[in-house]
C-alpha positions in Angstrom: 0.0 0.0 0.0 1.3 3.5 -0.9 0.7 6.3 1.5 1.0 9.9 0.4 3.2 11.8 2.9 3.0 15.4 1.6 1.5 16.9 4.7 4.1 15.1 6.9 7.0 16.3 4.8 5.6 19.8 4.8 5.2 19.8 8.6 8.8 18.6 9.0 9.9 21.7 7.1 7.5 24.2 8.8 5.2 24.6 5.8 1.7 24.6 7.3 -0.7 25.7 4.5 -1.4 25.3 0.9 -0.7 29.0 0.3 2.8 28.5 1.9 3.4 25.5 -0.3 2.3 27.5 -3.4 4.8 30.3 -2.4 7.6 27.8 -1.9 6.9 26.1 -5.2 7.0 29.5 -7.0 10.2 30.7 -5.1 12.3 27.6 -5.3 11.0 25.9 -8.4 9.5 28.7 -10.5 6.5 26.4 -10.7 2.8 27.3 -10.3 0.0 25.0 -9.2 -3.6 26.3 -9.0 -5.3 26.5 -5.6 -7.6 23.5 -6.5 -4.6 21.4 -7.5 -2.7 22.1 -4.3 -5.9 21.4 -2.3 -6.2 18.0 -4.1 -2.6 17.2 -3.2 -3.2 18.1 0.5 -6.5 16.2 0.9 -5.8 12.9 -0.7 -3.3 10.6 -2.5 -2.9 11.6 -6.2 -4.0 9.0 -8.7 -1.4 10.3 -11.2 1.2 13.1 -11.2 3.2 14.8 -13.8 7.0 14.3 -13.4 7.3 18.1 -13.6 5.1 18.5 -10.5 6.9 15.8 -8.6 10.2 17.5 -9.5 8.9 20.9 -8.3 7.6 19.4 -5.0 11.0 17.7 -4.4 12.9 20.9 -5.2 10.7 23.1 -3.1 10.6 20.8 -0.1 14.2 19.6 -0.5 13.1 15.9 -0.5 13.0 12.9 -2.8 10.0 11.1 -4.3 10.7 8.4 -1.7 10.1 10.9 1.1 6.7 11.8 -0.4 5.5 8.2 -0.6 5.7 5.5 2.0 5.2 1.8 0.9 3.8 -0.9 3.2 3.5 -4.4 1.7 0.1 -6.0 2.1 -0.2 -8.2 5.2 0.9 -11.7 4.5 2.9 -10.8 1.4 6.5 -12.0 1.6 7.6 -10.9 -1.8 7.3 -11.9 -5.4 7.0 -15.6 -6.3 9.9 -16.9 -8.2 9.3 -19.1 -11.3 
């Protein structure tokens, strides 16, 4: 299971609102997201994301894509079956 960790990453960096994230994206990445797009990122896991958006988030928040997503294997799953 993938868990979207944007709010946690933001909190670790003292970024507490969508408006603050928008300013940071603009200042550090020269990237603009609409208020509804930022709201969607803050309220749920994205179903898809442009690489450009991920790059801007990582640049603005000084993190990696692995910081923004946490993976937990499903219960009882030990790995891939080998043929």
